[in-house]
Each structure stands twice: as C-alpha cells, then as structure tokens.
N, C-alpha and C positions, 0 to 999 in steps of 0.2 A: 504493499499501500503507498502510497505517496500522500502529503499532507495536504494536497491541491486536489482530491479524490476520497478522500473519507469521510465516511456517513456513519452516523450515530446508530446507523443500522451495522455494519460492519465492523463498531466498535462491540456493538450489542453481540453480534455471533462471535467475536473474538475472548467476548470476557463471560460467553454463555449464561447469557440474561437477557432480560427482555430490553427494547427500545425506551421502555419508560422506566425501566431503573435506571439507565443508562441518561437519562432525561435529570431523573432525579439528583444524581448525583453532579452531573452540571449544574444543577439550578440550588445547590445545598440546601434538597428538599429533606425531611425525613421521611421514613417510610424504609430507609434502605440499612439493613444489619452492618457490621461493624466490618467482617469480614469482607463481606461482600462491596461495600462500597471499595476498599482496597484492591482487590481485583479488578474492577473499573476503572479505576482511577491508573493501575499496570498499565489494564488496555490501552486506554486513554493516550500513556505516553509513548507504549510501545508503537503502536496504529502510526504515529504521528499529526493524534488528531490535536492532544495539548498543546503542541508546538504552531500549529496552522494561524489562517492569519483573522481565522474567523472571531466574530464578536464575542466580547464575553458575556457568557448569559445573564440577566439582568432581572427578570420575573417583573420586566415591565414591557406591554403593546401599548403601542399608541394605534390614536385612530382619531383621524382627519375627516373631519366633517364639514358642510357645508353651510352649518348653523343650527346653534341650537336653542329656537323659541320657536320651536317648531311642534307641535305632536309626533310629526312624525319623527322629528332625529331624539323627542326623548322616548319613544318606543322604542326606535333602534338603537338607542343608548344600554337602556333596562336590559334588553338582551345580551349585548356584549359585557357590560358591567357582570351579569350574573355569575354568565360561561367564565368568563376568566375569573370570580373570586370560586368559583368552584374547582382551578384550575393549578389553584394558590399562585395567577398575577394578578397584577397591579394596572391597570388604564391609567394613561395620559391620554386627556382630551383636547384640541385644538379644533377651533372656530373657522371657519372663510380666512382660507391661504389665499389669498386671490393677485396679490402682486408679487413678484421677481424676488419684490428686498423680502417681504414674511416668508416666502419663501426659503428664502437665502439662514435668513434668523431661525426658522425651525429646524434646517439643514444641520446647522455650527449645534443649537440646543443637540441636534439626537445627536450628534459625534460626542459631543463633550461628555454625556452622562449615559449611553447606550439604550439597545432596545434589543428587546428578541424581535418584534416582528411589528409590523403598519398594515393597519387598516384603513383604505380609504371608502372617503362617502360624500365625495368633493363633486361637484359640476365639472370640471378640468382637472386630468392630471396632467402635469409638465411634461415633457419628455426628460427635460435635467432633469428631474426630481425621482422619473423613473431610474436613470442612467447611475444617478448617486448613491442610491441606497443598491442596487446589483451591484454597485462597485466595493459595498461592503457587505454584501451577501446578505441580506437581511432579505427575511417573507416579504411578501407583499400577500395580501388579498383587497381583490375591489367589491367593492358591494352596489349593486344596480349600476354600476359606472357610466358616464354620460361625457357625449362631447367627444368621444377617441374611441378606436376600435379596444378591446381587453388582448386580442392577440393570444399569448400562451399563460400569462396573468391569471391564477386561480382568481373567480371572478362568480362571487352570490349573487343574485337576484330572483326578481317573481316574474309566474308567467304573464308578462302583461301585457301580450295580446287577446292573450285567453283572456283573459278580466274585461279591455275593452270590448270583446265579442259578448261576453256575457252580458254586462251591462248595456246593452247596448240592443242586444237580442229579447231582455225584460220590457223593454220598453217598450219594444215593436209589440213584443205579445201579449199586450195592456191595450195593444188599439195606438200607439203613438205613432204617426207616421212622417210627420214632421220632428225630428228629431235633434238640439242644436247641441257642439259641444266645446267648452272649451279644454282646450290641450295645456301643456308645460311650453317652454320654451321648445320648440321646434329644430334646436339643435341635441337635443338631448334622447338618447336613443329608448329610456322607458317613456315618453311622452309617443315620439314616431310607433313606435309596438302597439299603445293603447287607440292612438288615433287608426294606426291598419285594421285593428279590431273594432272598431268603431263600423267602419269604409267594408269591411265583410260582410258585417252581421246586413248593413243596408245592403248588399249587392243580393247577398242571398235571399233576404225578401221582397227582391225584386225592387228598389225603391233605389230613385238616384237620391248620387251623395250632393247637396246647398253648397255651393262653397259659401254662399250666405250667414251659412247656419255655423260658420267657423270660425273661431277666435282661439290664437294662441294665446295660455296665458304668462303665468309664472309659478304655478303649486299654490300661492299661496292666498288668502283672505280679501287684500286688494285685489286680486285678480278675478277673483271672481263675482267683485261686487263690480266694475269695470264694465268688465266684456261680457257677464251675465245682463247688466244694465243698454250692452247694446242691443244684445238678442232681443232682451224682451220689450226693447223703443221699436226693433219691426214693424212695418206694415202689416207682416204679416207673420207675430213672433210664432217660436217652435208652442208646442204643448208639454213638451219633456226639453231637460239638459240632463248631457252626461258630464258631468267638470273634471275629471280624471284625477282629482284630488278631495279630501276633506275637507279640510281649509277651504281649500277655493269652490266649495260647495255650499261651503255656508256663505260664503260671498254671496252666492247668487239665492239664499236666502233671503240676504239683508236688501240687495236688488231686488226683489220680487216683492217686500212688504212694504218698501218704499212704494211700490206705484198700485197697491193697494192687492196685491194678487194676495190669496191664497196655494198653501202647499197643502195636500195634492191635488185640490179643487180644481185650481186653476194653472199650476205647474207641475210636473214629476221634476223631481232632481235624482238625480244618482252621483252616491260619489265615488271614491276610491281609496282604500289605504285602510278602513274599520279602526281608526283611532279613539279614543275614550269623548271623543265631542260626537262621535255620529249617535249615544245614549244621551246627553245631554241637552242635546238640541230639542226641541218642539215643532215639527212632529219629529222623532227620531227617524236615523236616515236610513233610507239602503245604502249600499254601500258594494265595493270590492274589497272583500277580509285581503289585505297582504302580509303575510306570515312577518313581521315586521323583527319581534324579537328572537321568531327561531333563526332569521336571517342574520343577525349581530351575532347570534350563536353560535351557528355555521361556520361564520367568518375568523370566530379566536379560535376554532377548532380545527381549523385549516392552518390558523397560522402557526397554532402549538405542532402542529403534524409537520410542516416544512422545517422548523427547526429544532423537531426528532430528527430529520432526517428523511422523510418519505416523500415522495412525490403526489400532490398537488394540483397540479396544472387542471387546467380547463373551466368552465361554466356549468355552475348546478341551478335551476331552477325551482323554485317552489313554487309549488301550486299554492293560485289563487281560492277562491269562492267568493261566488254572490250572495251576498246575507241583504235581503229581503225584510223591510221594515215599512214604517208607514210615509214615505217620504213621495211613493211610485203610487200609483191612482191611475185605471183607465180617462183617457180625454175628456175634459167636458162636451157634450151632447147643445 
C-alpha cells in the first residue's frame, strides 16, 4: 500500500476489524477495547495511512446553506443535527456564502480548524470551492443541488418532477383546467423539475400550457404575494395555483385575501415541502411532502461514509408524497 491510495477499509482489513472500529480510533471515540485500539493504531502506521496528508479527524461536519430564516432550512438543519449527534459529530452551520470574499473567508476558517466533511445546500456551488475541498481530500455531499450539474459528487434530493406532477394532477382531478404555477428561480434544478412535472400533468390531461399562467418566483413569502397577486389580477384568473413551495403558497393565501377571495371556495392552492406552516395556516394547506429531515440525515450519513473510506458517489432521490388538506376543492360553478 502507498499513503496516497490507502483507505480506511484497507486499514480495517489489515487490522482484522470493522471500518466503524477504525473510524472510532481515528476520531478518538469510546467503545474500543485497549488491545483493539493498539492493533488499529499499528495498522494505521504500517499501512502509511497515519503518515499521509489526510485531514486530521475533528468530529466536525460543516453545513453551508442558502439561508436559515425559512422553515425549509430549519427542517433540513433539524435532520442534519439529529443524525450528526447520533453519530457523535458536531455541526458548524454557515449561511449565505454568496460572494467571493465570503467564500475565501470560510475556506480560510475551514483550513484553520479542520472538518471531516461538508454538506452544501446552496443556490450555487462555485468551482473554486469544489477545487479547494478536493485538494484537501474532504468528503462533500450536495443537498438538492441547484444552478449547476452535480457530476459525480454524492447528492441527496427529492423526486421534484414527480411532486410537481402529483400536485397538478390533483388539481386537474378536482376539475380545474386553468391552473397557475409560481416556480422558484428558473436556473435551479429543483424548480425546473417541478415545472416540468406541472407541464407533463397538463399534457397528460390534454390541457394546453398557457405561458400567461406561469411566474418565476423565489420560493419565499414575498414571491407568493407578488406573483400570486399578478396571477389573480389577470382578466381570466386561474381557479387554482401550484406555488412550488409552502412559503410561496402562503404568500398566495395573502394575495387572495387582499382581493377578497376565499380559499378554497374561490381559489385552490397547493404548496411544496410540507413544513409546519401547512398545519398552522387556515385552511390547512394541501402540499407535496418533501422528506427534508431525512434528506439532512442522509447527507450526514453519506459524508461520514466517505470519511470512513466508502464510495458514495451518485444521486440519491427520496420520494415525495401528495398530502391533501383543506386548501383544494373543485372550482366554483
């Protein structure tokens, strides 16, 4: 073996123990007998692993996320924290690295304190950051990557196309034919997939896609208020709107109420995510459940697996599910 090719799995084979045991020794965790620990440490030295340039284990996972003031973000963070705690890791959360200077500062801090891996839940992941982390040999996992292709980077996301299809087919099944949509930014993969699901549902039902009923929002409350208002002010307004996120859907609620419209009597609304907001609003919101906590947990597991020497490349899609509540009904006669 050479230090440039040694993996934790190879060290485990040499020591005659499991990969998890080697990981515990590297991370200075309890639960390993003294004799076993000594055997593993000898294998680490003999294999060359301990002399390589690998990052020193820190029991830290970094999470970079677009924002922390949305329920989407809070739900994802909850899943990350729970799984990291279960695996005896700490999480450092950094929000909104959206400039080159902020990115450089974060990388400098990372080099100084170390990390066992990074989870990205960002609008965009710059190539310079990818290259810098690859140079350090750090595991990287993307959550619902947007704006750029993930390539071979391990990815955790939801079945966004299927979710958009289910939301729109539900509205069609109720008798709606004039259905508006407020997407997220049109350069984000999850947004495009939900839009494509919407279009596919219309085509399956023999309905034409009317560009007048499409708005490109931002997944946030203000996007729902603004673009929901635009759709509701059309001379021939839609009888239903698929808002592509729960916060954006709540913005549609506000736009409807400002115009004296009642949900679902005058307007049916479907969201996407199934955050707590859906059960707090009145009427409770029909939405597409996105397993955000599970996505966060899975991202942590994929980072830790890479840190322990496993190959975890590729895209993992977790299933969505339509949750029907009180914000949808047949169109008014």
